[in-house]
N, C-alpha and C positions, 0 to 999 in steps of 0.2 A: 908371088904371091900377088893376089891381085889387089886392086883400088876398088873403097867401096861402091864407088859409080858399078863396075863390073862387075864384083859382084850378084849387086845387085839384081844386074842383066839375067848373070847365072842364074838364080833363086827365081824369073822369071823365064827361064828358061825351063829349068824343070816344070814348074809350077804346071808350064803350057805342054808339054809333052807327056807330061803325065795326062791332063785331059782329052788330047786327042788321043791315047792310047787305051783309054777305056771310058772311047763313047763309042755309037752303034758301029763304027768300023775297025774297033779297037782288036784288043788279044783276043786269038782261037785258043782258050787251055789246051790243048789237044795234046800235050808235054810235062806228063806230070813228075818225069825223072825217079817214076818213086817214091813220092813224097804219097803222102794220105790225104783222105780227105782233108780231117779236120789243120794239115799243116795249110793248106790252100786254101781254106775259109781265114786262117791266121792270120797269112802272109797276106793277102790281096784285102785284107778289110783292115789291116793296123796302117797298111802303104798307106790306102782311102788317106788315114787317119793323119798319116803324116802331111799329104800335101793338103787336107782339109785344114790342119792348123796353119801352115807356113802361109796359109792363101791371106787367115787372118792378120801375120807379121808382114806380110808382104808390101804391101804402104810403106811402113812403119822401118823398112832397110834401112832404104838411102839414107834419112834422120839420124837413124843410132836407136838401139833400142834403151828401154827403159829398166827400171825394179819392175813397174807393172805388168812387163812381157813375158820374163824370165819365166812363171807358168805355165808358157805357153812349150815354151824353148825344151824346158823340163818333159815335158808331154810327148814333143817330136823325138828326142833321142832317147826316152825310155819306149817306146814306137818302133824305133829306128830298129835299137839295139836287139828289140825283141822280133824282130821279121827278121832277122839275119840268125839269131837262133833257133826258130823256129826251125827256118828255111835248113840247116844243117845240122842240128840236135835232129834228132826224127820222132822222141818219142815225146819233143818239148812244149806241142804243144798240148799233147794229150796231158802232161802236168798240170799247163795251163785252165786247161777246161774243167779238170781237178778241181785246182784250187778256186776257180770264181765259183762252181757249187758249192766247196766249203764256206766258202767269202754268204757265198747269197741263205744259206741253211741261219750261220750264225745271224743276218740280217735280218732271216725271219724269226728268230726264236728272241731278238733283242725290243723288235716290231711289238711283238707278240706279249714282252714284259711291259710295255706303254698304257698308260690309261688312253690316249687321244689319240694313238696310231694302229691301234688292235685291230681294225679291220685288215689293214692294210698287208699283216702278216700273210693272208690268205692272198692275196695278191703278187709273190714274190715266185717266180718261176726257174726253171734249170735247178731245185735243191737237189734233185736226185740225179744227176748227170755225170756227175765227176765220181766214176770208176772205172773208166780207160786205163790201161796197165801201161805205167813210166816206172823208171828209171829217175827223174827230173823232177821231184815232188819239193823237191829243194828250192830246186832253182828256181822253181815256178811264183814259190812261197819267196823268200828273199833276192833283195835284188844284187845286192851286194853277189851272193853266188854266182849269178846270171851273166853278170858284169865277168866274174871270174872265167868265164867258160868260154867270153868270146878277145879275139886276141886283140886286144884295142887296149895301148898301153895307158892306167891312168882310169879305165872307163867308169870305176866307182867312184874313185876320186872327182869326175866332173860330176856323177848322180848326184855326191855329197853337196858338191858347190853349188847345184842347180836346187838341187832342196833348201839349201840356206837361202836364197836367194828366192824362192820358188814360194814359200811358207811364211807365218806371221813369224818374223824373228829377230834377232836383235838388225839380221844385216837390213831387213824392211824399215825396222825405225829408225835405222842409221840415218837413210835413204831422203828420207823425209824431215828432218832437223837442218831445222838453218840454221847453224853456228853451230859453235864447238860446243859449248859449254850453258847451261840457265842460271837465270842470275834471279835468288825468291827475291820476288816483289815485282815483276819485273815481264813483260808480256813470255812468251813463248811464241817462238815463229816457226813455222809447220810449213814445209813446201807445198802449194797445189800440185805440182809438176814435177819431180824428182828430176828430170832431164836425166841426158842419156848416160851407162856407163862405163865407167871408163874402158871397157872390157866387151864392149858392144859389137866391133869390129869381126871378135874372134867368136865370141857368141855367133853371131851370121852367121859366118864359116862354118862352125861347126852345123849350124842350121839346114846349108846347103849343105855339107858332106853327109846329113843324115837324111836326104831329100834325094842323094846319090846313090847312097848305099841299099836304101828300101827299093828302088826303082830299077836298080841292076839287079835284085834277085827277082822281083817280078818280069822283068826281061826274059829267063831263062826259063819263062815254061811260055812264052809264046813263040809258036815257031816261028814264025817269020825272023825275030829276034832283030824287031822292028830300029829298038833302040839304043842298040850295043854300040856304034861307032860313036854316036852325040854324048853318051856319056860315059864314052869314054875320053873322049875331049875335052868333057867339062871336066872329068878330073883331073886330065892334063893342069888343065888351067885355073882349078884348085888346090892343085899339089901336094894329091893324094893319091891312095889306089884307088881303083875304080867298085872293089871289091874290100867288105871286111869279111879274114874271117872269124873260123869259131877255133878254138884250141882241138887239136887232135885227140887230146880224151876226152872228152864231149862231144864230139863228132862221132868217136867210134864208143864209147858208153851209149848210146840213145841207138846207135846202128845194132850194140850186142842186144841189148832191151828188143827191141822191134823182131830183132830173129828170133828170139825164144820164144814170140809171142804171149807172156807173161808180166 
């Protein structure tokens, strides 16, 4: 296991490598390996989001993450897992597009019912896109089922932990209370800075793994495989496999539906 300083350097290297990868002299995406346009677009954009979000966290990783940073860690984890899922489940990206269309229709309808934002309803686009064939509608809608498709032990438990640390939850309340109890009639002390989490290193390590796993997916779309050796070396330093797998039954489910074309 790497130390905190070494982990910070690995995160820096992963982000720098991605920046170079998507530069003007970056990947030539000529090898789609049977991926659909929806898959390619989803994989590349969500990987970009993983790296852009990690870049915001980059300066604070050496000193430790606080609970205020956890919504960003949650977004990184969800996006990286979805990149892997969309890469290996052939109709997964279709499911995401359909779900996005459904959510936008619901948003449009909700806006139309308001008094102050009715005009915004007509500006919600993409509501009629979601008619793509997929066997992964439930996985696109429910994160627990998407996590179950991915061969990462405890994936949904991690997601739930991140959700608890990233929402207006009791975990957030506890993090800002200064003291174990409140005394009636005495001032309540609230922390302006909650300080680093005791699990800060583990979450920073997860951020690095998400950068690695999403980057490895995009590397295989590049004819030159220009980042493969560096990513494998970083995986060794992190003590994890360089690629995150999807369970066979999920992979096969998407292939069967795609082959049917319905």
